[in-house]
MARTOR-684391 format. One record per residue (C-alpha): residue number from 1; x negated, y, z; residue in one letter. Coordinates in steps of 0.02 Angstrom, whole numbers, plus 50000, padded with zeros to 5 digits. Layout:
     n      c1      c2      c3   res
   NUM       X       Y       Z     A
...
END
This chain:
     n      c1      c2      c3   res
     1   42879   46259   55098     X
     2   42769   46412   55099     X
     3   42615   46306   55062     X
     4   42700   46230   54909     X
     5   42749   46403   54849     X
     6   42570   46463   54862     X
     7   42502   46312   54771     X
     8   42624   46336   54630     X
     9   42590   46521   54622     X
    10   42401   46501   54619     X
    11   42413   46366   54485     X
    12   42523   46478   54380     X
    13   42403   46623   54399     X
    14   42253   46518   54353     X
    15   42342   46449   54202     X
    16   42390   46622   54145     X
    17   42216   46683   54182     X
    18   42144   46549   54068     X
    19   42260   46607   53931     X
    20   42216   46789   53959     X
    21   42033   46747   53960     X
    22   42043   46701   53777     X
    23   42129   46864   53734     X
    24   42058   47040   53717     X
    25   42084   47142   53874     X
    26   42171   47273   53771     X
    27   42318   47154   53748     X
    28   42352   47162   53934     X
    29   42330   47348   53939     X
    30   42445   47373   53790     X
    31   42584   47287   53887     X
    32   42581   47419   54022     X
    33   42746   47510   54002     X
    34   42886   47551   54119     X
    35   42949   47674   54247     X
    36   42836   47797   54332     X
    37   42747   47731   54484     X
    38   42822   47775   54651     X
    39   42672   47729   54757     X
    40   42526   47842   54785     X
    41   42361   47793   54860     X
    42   42316   47871   55027     X
    43   42140   47812   55051     X
    44   41978   47863   54972     X
    45   41899   47774   54823     X
    46   41736   47686   54848     X
    47   41655   47669   54677     X
    48   41667   47765   54514     X
    49   41790   47695   54389     X
    50   41715   47606   54241     X
    51   41726   47768   54145     X
    52   41792   47909   54255     X
    53   41730   48046   54142     X
    54   41809   48216   54170     X
    55   41698   48318   54056     X
    56   41566   48272   53930     X
    57   41428   48368   53845     X
    58   41398   48229   53720     X
    59   41448   48237   53537     X
    60   41581   48103   53523     X
    61   41513   47944   53449     X
    62   41598   47857   53305     X
    63   41717   47721   53359     X
    64   41676   47545   53298     X
    65   41754   47376   53322     X
    66   41610   47325   53433     X
    67   41613   47477   53546     X
    68   41590   47434   53728     X
    69   41619   47606   53805     X
    70   41776   47711   53799     X
    71   41772   47890   53862     X
    72   41941   47962   53907     X
    73   41965   48138   53965     X
    74   42145   48100   54011     X
    75   42198   47920   54055     X
    76   42334   47854   53944     X
    77   42406   47735   54073     X
    78   42489   47851   54199     X
    79   42632   47730   54232     X
    80   42524   47609   54330     X
    81   42495   47620   54516     X
    82   42403   47528   54653     X
    83   42428   47342   54620     X
    84   42552   47373   54479     X
    85   42433   47354   54332     X
    86   42570   47319   54205     X
    87   42666   47478   54244     X
    88   42834   47390   54259     X
    89   42871   47460   54432     X
    90   42844   47292   54517     X
    91   42696   47206   54598     X
    92   42701   47026   54543     X
    93   42603   46879   54474     X
    94   42565   46963   54307     X
    95   42472   47101   54399     X
    96   42364   46971   54485     X
    97   42334   46892   54314     X
    98   42271   47060   54251     X
    99   42147   47072   54395     X
   100   42090   46892   54374     X
   101   42064   46921   54189     X
   102   41950   47067   54226     X
   103   41855   46967   54354     X
   104   41837   46816   54238     X
   105   41767   46920   54097     X
   106   41645   47009   54212     X
   107   41588   46844   54287     X
   108   41555   46777   54112     X
   109   41451   46928   54067     X
   110   41580   46999   53947     X
   111   41587   47188   53951     X
   112   41755   47254   54006     X
   113   41818   47428   53967     X
   114   41937   47497   54097     X
   115   42015   47669   54107     X
   116   41993   47763   54271     X
   117   42170   47718   54323     X
   118   42147   47535   54284     X
   119   41989   47519   54386     X
   120   42051   47620   54533     X
   121   42218   47531   54547     X
   122   42144   47359   54516     X
   123   42021   47382   54660     X
   124   42159   47355   54788     X
   125   42049   47345   54943     X
   126   41935   47487   54885     X
   127   41773   47391   54907     X
   128   41703   47458   54743     X
   129   41735   47303   54637     X
   130   41875   47210   54552     X
   131   41875   47027   54602     X
   132   41976   46879   54667     X
   133   42005   46966   54834     X
   134   42108   47100   54748     X
   135   42212   46970   54656     X
   136   42242   46877   54819     X
   137   42305   47037   54902     X
   138   42429   47060   54761     X
   139   42488   46880   54776     X
   140   42501   46891   54966     X
   141   42607   47047   54952     X
   142   42715   46973   54814     X
   143   42746   46815   54915     X
   144   42791   46911   55074     X
   145   42908   47026   54980     X
   146   42991   46877   54897     X
   147   43012   46792   55066     X
   148   43076   46951   55150     X
   149   42926   46952   55268     X
   150   42881   47134   55234     X
   151   42968   47289   55172     X
   152   42811   47395   55167     X
   153   42751   47479   55009     X
   154   42594   47401   54939     X
   155   42485   47547   54991     X
   156   42555   47538   55169     X
   157   42527   47351   55169     X
   158   42344   47376   55121     X
   159   42327   47513   55251     X
   160   42400   47397   55383     X
   161   42273   47263   55340     X
   162   42133   47392   55346     X
   163   42183   47435   55523     X
   164   42158   47259   55588     X
   165   41976   47285   55645     X
   166   42030   47422   55762     X
   167   42018   47384   55946     X
   168   42140   47518   56001     X
   169   42251   47640   55909     X
   170   42364   47752   56012     X
   171   42426   47928   56001     X
   172   42338   48045   56121     X
   173   42393   48205   56202     X
   174   42293   48343   56279     X
   175   42248   48311   56461     X
   176   42154   48399   56595     X
   177   41972   48347   56606     X
   178   41912   48240   56749     X
   179   41819   48352   56872     X
   180   41632   48363   56852     X
   181   41532   48252   56967     X
   182   41439   48340   57107     X
   183   41283   48417   57035     X
   184   41176   48571   57049     X
   185   41203   48621   56869     X
   186   41350   48646   56751     X
   187   41372   48616   56567     X
   188   41308   48764   56468     X
   189   41427   48843   56343     X
   190   41283   48865   56224     X
   191   41235   48685   56207     X
   192   41082   48689   56095     X
   193   40935   48794   56049     X
   194   40879   48734   55879     X
   195   40709   48743   55799     X
   196   40706   48706   55613     X
   197   40566   48599   55546     X
   198   40527   48545   55370     X
   199   40547   48367   55311     X
   200   40384   48279   55271     X
   201   40444   48188   55116     X
   202   40571   48208   54978     X
   203   40697   48073   54943     X
   204   40709   48006   54767     X
   205   40865   47905   54802     X
   206   41015   47976   54894     X
   207   41090   47829   54986     X
   208   41129   47771   55160     X
   209   41128   47582   55167     X
   210   41242   47495   55290     X
   211   41155   47397   55425     X
   212   41281   47255   55420     X
   213   41270   47093   55321     X
   214   41406   46990   55242     X
   215   41403   46866   55385     X
   216   41393   46972   55540     X
   217   41393   47148   55607     X
   218   41249   47214   55706     X
   219   41282   47286   55877     X
   220   41201   47453   55918     X
   221   41162   47498   56098     X
   222   41174   47683   56138     X
   223   41069   47755   56279     X
   224   41117   47927   56343     X
   225   40979   48052   56379     X
   226   40982   48237   56422     X
   227   40849   48288   56297     X
   228   40875   48233   56119     X
   229   40764   48239   55966     X
   230   40876   48249   55814     X
   231   40813   48177   55651     X
   232   40899   48174   55485     X
   233   40976   48025   55399     X
   234   40884   48067   55239     X
   235   40727   48164   55204     X
   236   40825   48295   55109     X
   237   40905   48364   55267     X
   238   40805   48473   55385     X
   239   40772   48399   55555     X
   240   40810   48495   55713     X
   241   40758   48479   55892     X
   242   40889   48520   56024     X
   243   40857   48564   56205     X
   244   40995   48541   56332     X
   245   41005   48579   56515     X
   246   41002   48432   56634     X
   247   41182   48403   56684     X
   248   41298   48269   56743     X
   249   41441   48260   56620     X
   250   41619   48222   56670     X
   251   41665   48042   56642     X
   252   41805   48098   56530     X
   253   41855   48251   56432     X
   254   41998   48283   56311     X
   255   42018   48437   56200     X
   256   42185   48495   56136     X
   257   42156   48485   55948     X
   258   42291   48493   55817     X
   259   42261   48356   55689     X
   260   42293   48397   55506     X
   261   42335   48253   55389     X
   262   42251   48257   55220     X
   263   42399   48173   55134     X
   264   42531   48292   55199     X
   265   42587   48414   55064     X
   266   42489   48491   54987     X
   267   42393   48329   54977     X
   268   42205   48301   54971     X
   269   42197   48116   54923     X
   270   42008   48110   54942     X
   271   41982   48266   55047     X
   272   41946   48199   55221     X
   273   41790   48309   55238     X
   274   41880   48471   55192     X
   275   42023   48421   55307     X
   276   41909   48380   55454     X
   277   41820   48547   55435     X
   278   41988   48636   55430     X
   279   42037   48551   55593     X
   280   41880   48620   55676     X
   281   41904   48793   55601     X
   282   42085   48806   55657     X
   283   42034   48752   55832     X
   284   41923   48908   55836     X
   285   42068   49019   55782     X
   286   42027   49037   55597     X
   287   42176   49037   55478     X
   288   42091   48914   55361     X
   289   42194   48796   55252     X
   290   42130   48627   55195     X
   291   42171   48656   55011     X
   292   42085   48827   55013     X
   293   41930   48750   55093     X
   294   41930   48613   54960     X
   295   41965   48728   54811     X
   296   41865   48884   54857     X
   297   41721   48840   54972     X
   298   41680   48655   54954     X
   299   41541   48633   54825     X
   300   41605   48511   54693     X
   301   41544   48435   54532     X
   302   41639   48337   54401     X
   303   41561   48182   54327     X
   304   41492   48198   54150     X
   305   41390   48099   54024     X
   306   41235   48157   53932     X
   307   41134   48046   53815     X
   308   41235   47896   53877     X
   309   41184   47929   54058     X
   310   41323   47945   54186     X
   311   41293   48097   54298     X
   312   41373   48143   54463     X
   313   41337   48251   54614     X
   314   41211   48220   54752     X
   315   41343   48188   54885     X
   316   41225   48245   55022     X
   317   41255   48422   54962     X
   318   41399   48420   54838     X
   319   41567   48331   54826     X
   320   41573   48213   54674     X
   321   41737   48234   54582     X
   322   41889   48327   54647     X
   323   41963   48302   54823     X
   324   42132   48356   54754     X
   325   42140   48191   54656     X
   326   42119   48006   54688     X
   327   41959   48007   54586     X
   328   41854   48103   54710     X
   329   41729   48022   54827     X
   330   41661   48115   54977     X
   331   41514   48215   55041     X
   332   41397   48216   55189     X
   333   41349   48336   55327     X
   334   41240   48459   55229     X
   335   41383   48490   55108     X
   336   41505   48527   55250     X
   337   41381   48643   55334     X
   338   41366   48737   55169     X
   339   41556   48740   55151     X
   340   41583   48810   55324     X
   341   41448   48943   55303     X
   342   41520   48994   55134     X
   343   41688   49016   55219     X
   344   41611   49120   55359     X
   345   41521   49227   55230     X
   346   41685   49262   55141     X
   347   41767   49305   55307     X
   348   41620   49419   55350     X
   349   41607   49326   55513     X
   350   41446   49282   55605     X
   351   41503   49107   55651     X
   352   41396   48969   55579     X
   353   41390   48781   55560     X
   354   41245   48673   55621     X
   355   41195   48502   55557     X
   356   41180   48387   55709     X
   357   41135   48234   55605     X
   358   41019   48116   55696     X
   359   41100   48145   55865     X
   360   41149   47986   55957     X
   361   41337   47964   55972     X
   362   41351   47988   56160     X
   363   41239   48141   56148     X
   364   41385   48223   56057     X
   365   41485   48214   56219     X
   366   41408   48372   56297     X
   367   41482   48472   56153     X
   368   41653   48401   56193     X
   369   41627   48440   56378     X
   370   41587   48620   56330     X
   371   41748   48634   56230     X
   372   41676   48607   56056     X
   373   41752   48473   55941     X
   374   41626   48386   55829     X
   375   41649   48341   55645     X
   376   41569   48170   55618     X
   377   41559   48029   55491     X
   378   41625   47854   55515     X
   379   41733   47741   55407     X
   380   41916   47722   55362     X
   381   41999   47621   55500     X
   382   41825   47590   55571     X
   383   41796   47455   55441     X
   384   41619   47396   55407     X
   385   41537   47502   55271     X
   386   41481   47422   55109     X
   387   41368   47473   54967     X
   388   41470   47552   54828     X
   389   41437   47619   54654     X
   390   41291   47722   54589     X
   391   41261   47864   54468     X
   392   41122   47985   54419     X
   393   41110   48157   54499     X
   394   41067   48314   54399     X
   395   40893   48304   54476     X
   396   40870   48132   54399     X
   397   40884   48031   54561     X
   398   41001   47885   54594     X
   399   41146   47915   54712     X
   400   41222   47757   54787     X
   401   41391   47776   54871     X
   402   41438   47693   55036     X
   403   41612   47620   55027     X
   404   41745   47663   55158     X
   405   41657   47827   55206     X
   406   41770   47939   55309     X
   407   41753   48106   55397     X
   408   41838   48135   55566     X
   409   41836   48253   55716     X
   410   41782   48195   55888     X
   411   41900   48274   56015     X
   412   41874   48178   56176     X
   413   41793   48033   56267     X
   414   41827   47922   56417     X
   415   41675   47826   56477     X
   416   41775   47731   56607     X
   417   41898   47665   56478     X
   418   41764   47645   56345     X
   419   41864   47747   56219     X
   420   41849   47905   56116     X
   421   41985   48020   56050     X
   422   41978   48065   55867     X
   423   42074   48180   55751     X
   424   42083   48065   55599     X
   425   42139   48152   55438     X
   426   42220   47989   55381     X
   427   42304   47935   55545     X
   428   42323   48083   55662     X
   429   42263   48093   55842     X
   430   42208   47917   55887     X
   431   42103   47826   56015     X
   432   41964   47709   55959     X
   433   41847   47592   56050     X
   434   41690   47691   56094     X
   435   41565   47556   56048     X
   436   41650   47523   55880     X
   437   41650   47707   55832     X
   438   41468   47725   55887     X
   439   41422   47577   55778     X
   440   41508   47651   55625     X
   441   41433   47821   55661     X
   442   41259   47744   55665     X
   443   41291   47645   55506     X
   444   41342   47805   55415     X
   445   41178   47888   55459     X
   446   41222   47977   55624     X
   447   41299   48125   55534     X
   448   41385   48264   55631     X
   449   41422   48450   55616     X
   450   41463   48578   55750     X
   451   41538   48752   55729     X
   452   41463   48894   55830     X
   453   41603   49020   55842     X
   454   41557   49205   55847     X
   455   41668   49357   55859     X
   456   41562   49488   55773     X
   457   41554   49519   55586     X
   458   41417   49485   55462     X
   459   41392   49607   55320     X
   460   41233   49646   55225     X
   461   41065   49559   55244     X
   462   40956   49645   55372     X
   463   40813   49745   55297     X
   464   40877   49741   55117     X
   465   40915   49910   55040     X
   466   41078   49905   54946     X
   467   41042   49942   54762     X
   468   40858   49941   54803     X
   469   40738   49883   54666     X
   470   40621   49740   54708     X
   471   40494   49623   54632     X
   472   40525   49444   54690     X
   473   40362   49352   54725     X
   474   40374   49166   54758     X
   475   40302   49119   54927     X
   476   40238   48951   54864     X
   477   40158   49000   54699     X
   478   40121   49186   54719     X
   479   40199   49215   54548     X
   480   40345   49332   54509     X
   481   40522   49299   54450     X
   482   40524   49357   54269     X
   483   40645   49374   54124     X
   484   40556   49277   53986     X
   485   40465   49404   53874     X
   486   40574   49542   53947     X
   487   40711   49511   53818     X
   488   40882   49586   53858     X
   489   40999   49448   53798     X
   490   41127   49328   53867     X
   491   41056   49157   53912     X
   492   40877   49223   53921     X
   493   40779   49107   54033     X
   494   40713   49154   54205     X
   495   40535   49097   54238     X
   496   40392   49138   54354     X
   497   40238   49228   54291     X
   498   40088   49329   54348     X
   499   40118   49512   54391     X
   500   40129   49619   54234     X
   501   40201   49783   54299     X
   502   40349   49779   54179     X
   503   40536   49794   54207     X
   504   40552   49609   54165     X
   505   40495   49575   54345     X
   506   40605   49706   54428     X
   507   40779   49671   54500     X
   508   40908   49784   54580     X
   509   40988   49696   54728     X
   510   41168   49756   54740     X
   511   41291   49711   54878     X
   512   41460   49644   54820     X
   513   41586   49693   54954     X
   514   41721   49576   54889     X
   515   41612   49422   54901     X
   516   41500   49475   55045     X
   517   41353   49426   54937     X
   518   41228   49503   54816     X
   519   41202   49517   54629     X
   520   41028   49529   54557     X
   521   41028   49652   54410     X
   522   40879   49643   54293     X
   523   40798   49811   54260     X
   524   40746   49762   54084     X
   525   40929   49759   54030     X
   526   41013   49905   53944     X
   527   41068   50034   54069     X
   528   40992   49924   54203     X
   529   41168   49855   54232     X
   530   41200   49746   54081     X
   531   41129   49579   54143     X
   532   41118   49489   54308     X
   533   41039   49328   54370     X
   534   41159   49190   54316     X
   535   41174   49004   54354     X
   536   41210   48883   54212     X
   537   41340   48766   54288     X
   538   41331   48577   54278     X
   539   41493   48479   54281     X
   540   41582   48646   54302     X
   541   41493   48687   54465     X
   542   41342   48769   54544     X
   543   41234   48623   54602     X
   544   41054   48575   54621     X
   545   40982   48548   54447     X
   546   41063   48701   54367     X
   547   40954   48819   54267     X
   548   40940   49005   54308     X
   549   40951   49134   54169     X
   550   41019   49310   54141     X
   551   41194   49348   54079     X
   552   41326   49483   54079     X
   553   41407   49505   54252     X
   554   41568   49410   54214     X
   555   41563   49257   54328     X
   556   41544   49307   54511     X
   557   41541   49128   54581     X
   558   41389   49091   54473     X
   559   41308   49261   54492     X
   560   41311   49303   54677     X
   561   41191   49252   54813     X
   562   41186   49257   55003     X
   563   41022   49327   55064     X
   564   40957   49228   55212     X
   565   40804   49306   55299     X
   566   40677   49176   55357     X
   567   40572   49180   55516     X
   568   40412   49209   55415     X
   569   40482   49366   55332     X
   570   40527   49283   55167     X
   571   40701   49277   55092     X
   572   40810   49131   55038     X
   573   40930   49167   54895     X
   574   41072   49045   54933     X
   575   41209   49020   54803     X
   576   41370   49098   54867     X
   577   41477   48951   54807     X
   578   41358   48816   54867     X
   579   41259   48870   55019     X
   580   41155   48710   55012     X
   581   41072   48766   54850     X
   582   40956   48912   54816     X
   583   40843   48996   54687     X
   584   40685   48891   54672     X
   585   40538   48851   54559     X
   586   40477   48677   54524     X
   587   40290   48704   54542     X
   588   40153   48836   54539     X
   589   40136   48848   54349     X
   590   40187   48989   54233     X
   591   40352   48963   54142     X
   592   40409   48990   53963     X
   593   40570   49037   53874     X
   594   40599   48868   53792     X
   595   40574   48762   53947     X
   596   40741   48765   54040     X
   597   40743   48593   54120     X
   598   40744   48560   54306     X
   599   40569   48486   54305     X
   600   40494   48605   54177     X
   601   40338   48692   54239     X
   602   40365   48868   54304     X
   603   40553   48868   54273     X
   604   40670   48955   54395     X
   605   40809   48833   54442     X
   606   40940   48798   54574     X
   607   40887   48669   54701     X
   608   40949   48603   54867     X
   609   40863   48689   55011     X
   610   40730   48571   55078     X
   611   40627   48703   55169     X
   612   40497   48715   55032     X
   613   40395   48876   55009     X
   614   40437   48866   54824     X
   615   40615   48910   54877     X
   616   40565   49065   54974     X
   617   40538   49238   54900     X
   618   40444   49393   54957     X
   619   40535   49556   54920     X
   620   40415   49691   54861     X
   621   40500   49861   54847     X
   622   40473   49956   54684     X
   623   40441   50142   54711     X
END
């Protein structure tokens, strides 16, 4: 009986699909009317919608009958929801027909224009594409609802199917740790002593490719050692070397960690990273809130188009989109380190975050044994990662997303049981199979972050005289930061030039108590207070690729910097709203007023900190 039903249903869908195939897609979209959707998606998107443009710097092009691209600032199809592509409040055969129509046109090489909502809600399994699999999920759900075999919402039904690869999922409670095995040493409370080294190369493509294939999953064997060399997952993240004392760890350890759910009100539909960081911060006694972390401290960038090129953030350092919406994506360890340190700066606290990326999974266990939860990257429901969508970063590189990315907090382990305890922002405190989690951790680039909690306060940068006047000489080029031609005007470009002894190369460094950061006033401005170093935002945010200029002191988030003294005596000017990025120059040439691009010779720009001397400055006091 059920088999006959399915055959009839599939035949009906295919017949309808054939009919739809001969019709413009807009005819299906025009039929989308009905009650407001009651379902909301609780998992993270995996690929940009066909046209998820939030802001655009392009002059709108004239609309023609043959146009193949539609740019919408606000989707006009708010009634639809996951699986309900017709907006009639039901998930049925016509929704599957809509998906099949899209797939058929794409397979035939016909360009298909979808709004952000249409793409996102058509991609039912969130694998970054709209295909037959999504239609089958709709039909499966429709058939089971019709037969009374499920009463779940469609989103819960999808989530249930996503959980199937899990080996174990149980709620955990805090327990006493198993006593330490007999040894002559104990676990040190200060687990690492880091030495920062510079990467040897610069990545031109920001992507972490999964190590699985479509036919099988590779098995990774983890070998525990007591001395670990940590390397980064990409060449844009600084490598560190950690030294640990030789110890025998307990076979099991469980920390009492309160799990925060990203979808509990106020919701962060795509904010697993901000939520995971908040879990770690609250464990250390900070009164952080997930929405405040996401809104105030997480570096973000909206997608935009320029000259028909689709731009988005480098997710290593910046969150693409908005975690408060379903159209955000995610970010990696360097971005969360920057977020945490921006929060600590605002709190005037000396705590700091460390990027542990490159550490083997079981070498995270000593941190747990010492009472330190670890933020790490895996996947939603420990599903196999897949290659997702791509876009261009402001630096001109290609960023390729990894579908099913998810950020969690490691809270315990049990070697005897072969399990780990995790605070999962989507599912709560759960237990996963150790080997499975290690595999996903490896596939996501071995990314992890640890918080070093301190009790003292951080105020001004050591050695910098508040309101002192300095010339800023670049450590890589030997040239000086200069207001182009010394002109006192908004949007005047900042360049580097040879020493000229003028006020165009003199800056007053003034401490901003409210932001626990510094403004750089240019001494060539009227009254020496009229202009400050300013960052020209991209996609509404301070990100790598932004130009540096001078402007009136009206936008503190784009005009304040955290001064970070370096071991060699130089200074890093880190952006207060995006601690991953800093004042930099592109090369050793002299700049000009008219050259304001990221790659223009001698131009002062904002760039992700890669440990380059061109990002370090020597402060020369002006008498």
